[in-house]
N, C-alpha and C positions, 0 to 999 in steps of 0.2 A: 761279425762286424770288424772293421779295421780302424785303427786310430788315425785320424786325419789331423790331430792337434800336435803338430811337430814344428820344430824351429822356435822362433821368437813369438811367444804369446804375451799379451799385455794384460795384467790384472788392472783393468780400467778403474780409475777413481770415479766418484760421483761429485761433481762440483755443485756448490751452493751459492745462492745470492746472499746479499746482506740481510735480507729478511728471513733467511733460513730455508727458503724454497729451493728446489732443484733448479740449477742454472742450465737450461737447455741450450742456450746460445754458446756457453762455454763447453758444454758436452759435445756439441757439433764441431767446435773448433778442435777439441782433443781427438775426436774420431778422425777428422780430416787430416790432422797432423800425423796420426799413426798410419793411416792409409798411404799418405804421401811418402812416408819413410820406409815403406815396404815390409811392414810387420806381417807375420804369417797367420796369426789368428788373434781374436780378441776374447778375453774372458770377462764377462760382465756379471755384476751382482755377486761378486766374491767378497771376501773379508776386506780387501783394499777399497772396495766400493762403499764401505760403511753400511752394508746391507742390513745388519740387525737394527739400524736406526732409521730404516725406510719403512713407509707404510706399504701395504699390499698394492694399493692403487699406484703408488710411485714406482714400485718394482715393475708392474705391468707397463706403465708409461715409458719407463727407461728402456725396457726390453724392446717395445715397439719402435721407439725412437732410434735405437741402435740398429735394429734390423733395417729400418727405412734408409738410414744414412750409409750403412755398409753395402747395401744393394747386392748382397751375395758375392762380393768380390773376394772376401776371405771368410773362413769359418768363424762362427760365434759359439763359444762355450758358455753356458749359462749356469751360474751358481744356484744350486737348489739342494739344501740339506736340512737336517733337523735331528732332534734327539727323541722324537716320537715317531716311530715307523708308520703307524696308522695315519697320522696327520700328514706325513710326507707323501704317502701313497695317494691320499685324497687330493693333495695339492697337484701331484703329477697328473692324476686323472682329469682334473678340472682345468689345467693350464693350457693356454693356446701356445704351442711351440712353433708356430709358423715362423720360418726364417732362422730358427735355432738349429744348430748342427749336433749338439751334444750337451750332456748334463755333467757339471762338476758337483760331486756330492761329498760333503765333509763327513768324517767319522763322527758318529753321535757323541755329543759333548755333555758335560756336567753329570749325567747319571752314570757315567763310567761303566758301560757294559763289559762283560767278559769277551774273550776272543770269539767264543761261540756266538755270543749275542751280536757282535760286529758282523760276523759272516751271515747270520740269519737276517740281519737288517738289510745288508746289501743284496742278498738273495731275493728278499721280498720286493725291494726297489727294482731289481733287474726284471722281475716278472711282469711289472706294469709299464716299464719304459720301452717305447718304440725307438728311442734314440740311444746312441752309444753313451756309456757312462764312464767318467773318469773319477775314481775315488780319490779322496784328499786326506792325507795323513799329516796332521800338524798338532802333535801332542802338546806343544807349548800353548796352544789355544784351547784344545779340547779336554786335556787332562787324561787322555788315553792314547796309547800308541798301537797302531795296527802292525803287528809283528810280521816279519817276512813269511813265516809259516801261513798266517792267515791271508796275507796278500796273494801268495802263490796258490792257495786253495781257491780264492776268489777268481784269480786269473785262469785257472785250469777248469773250473766248474761253471762259471757264469759267462756265456759267450758274448754278451753285449757289454761287459765291462772290459774296456779296451786299454786302460792305462791307469797309473797311479801318479798323482802329484805328490811327490815326496818332500816334506819339509821337516822331517824328524831330525836331520843332521847326523843320523847314525849311519856312517858310511858302510860299516860292515853289514848292516841289515840291508841297505840298498844294494850293495854288491851281491848279496845272496839272492835277492829278487832278480837282478840282471842275469845271474848265472843260470837260474833255474826256471825262468818264466817261459811260457809258450811263445811261439813266433809272433802271434798276432796281439801281443800285449807289450806295452811300452812303459818306461819310467820317464816322467817329466819332472824336472827340478822345480821345487816350490820355494827355493831360497837362492836369491841372486848370488850370494857370497860363495856358495859351493857349486854353482852351475858349471864352471870350468871343469872342476874335478869330476862331477857326475857325467858330463859329456865325454870325458876322457875314458870312462869305464863303460860307456854304452847307452847312457840316457839319450833321449831323442828330442829334447827341447826344454823349454822353461816357460813358466807362467810368471812374468816378471813385474816387479814393482818399479825398479830403476828405469825400465823401458818406457814408462810413462813420459819421462823427461828426456832420456837419451836413447831412443830406439835405434838410431843409426849406429852409434858407437857400440852399445851393448849388443845390438844385432850382428854387427860385424864379428865380434868375439864369438857369439853363438854359432854363426854360420861357418866361420873358419874352423872352429873346433869340430863341428859336425862332419866336415869332410877331411878331418885328420891333419889340418894345417895348424897344429898346436903351437908351432913356433911363431905364428902370426897372432894367435888368440891370446897367448899368455901375457904379452906386454899390455894388452888392453885390459885384461883381467886385473893385473897389478895396478894399472893406472886408475881403475875404478874402485879399488879395494877400500879406500877411505870413505868414499860415498856410500858403499854398502853399509858400513858401520854407522855412519851418521844418520842414515834413513831410519834406523830402528832405535836410536837412542831414546827418543820420546814417544815411541810407539808408532805403529802403522795405522792410517796413512798420514800421520802428522808430518813426518819428514818429507815425503814426496809432495804433499800439498804445499809445503813451504817452498820447495824448489820450483814447482810449477807456477806458483804465484809470482815468484821473482822473475820467471820467464814470461810473465803476462799471459799465461794460458788459462788461469782460473783465479778465483779469490781464495785467500787462505782462511777458509771457513770450514769448520767441522761441526758435527752434531754431538751434543753431550750424550754420554759421558766422555767423548773424545774431545781433546782441546789441541790448539796449534802447538807446534814445536817452539821451544824457547828461542829467544833472540840469539843466544850463544850458538845453538845448533844451526839456526838459519844463516848466521854469519859464516860459520865453518862450511856449510854446504855451498854457499855462493862462492867462497874462495876456491873450493875444489872444482866447482863447475866452470869458473872462469879459466882456471888452468887447463882444463880439458878443452875448452873452446879455443884457446890460444894455440893448442897443440894440434888441432884438427888439420 
């Protein structure tokens, strides 16, 4: 299998209504916004989507809704991971993947398996998946880092694992993967703030948080860098650097939901234990956003 998840991917949020239910009207608006701005693929039901706070029925409904609205125009990557390998295999076997083009599967969290355990987990998942798999390394959330040695073992031995979403921030580790990976395996940035740097050393795209609000601006940076026009990409990266920081001050997706609410694209509502960004963060985000809007 080959990786089709390249360029600007959006880690799509899940909007909620005042009563706490999923806001499908806002979700449609967000999907249409992304499609109109020329994003390359959508990542649904990831961590930015508050997936741990969604019911199984809601996850199925959101997946079906997104598939219906995208209409096959761009690929859809579906978040599906867990820290019980057997339960994840059962979920994959039972799930209706119609309209989905790949699985994003996070490193098992909380129980902190060894590197051998991580490899065996992904091997078991790869054996039951008919779709390409993107593994997701985010030690800040999982408590466990997938080392470059383990990533490369997965890349060389598991044919349907086509990429890694790297959010470790360990540049040396990521560079090691890029230097020694097989041709049909890619690195995708999982952190907006280091996307420019990762693209400059060979990454093939990003699954972005900031892209929810600024897909044209951030997308231009990504696409310019991917074709080697770094002199065009770098000023945009610098222009967005303060927003990168502000989006994570109060946790994700608190920052991006605050910005999207100010843009009238959704309500600023999260599900506990997540709460909205502070007024201070919201004010700072809007200040940066207005400056970018003026400069467009």
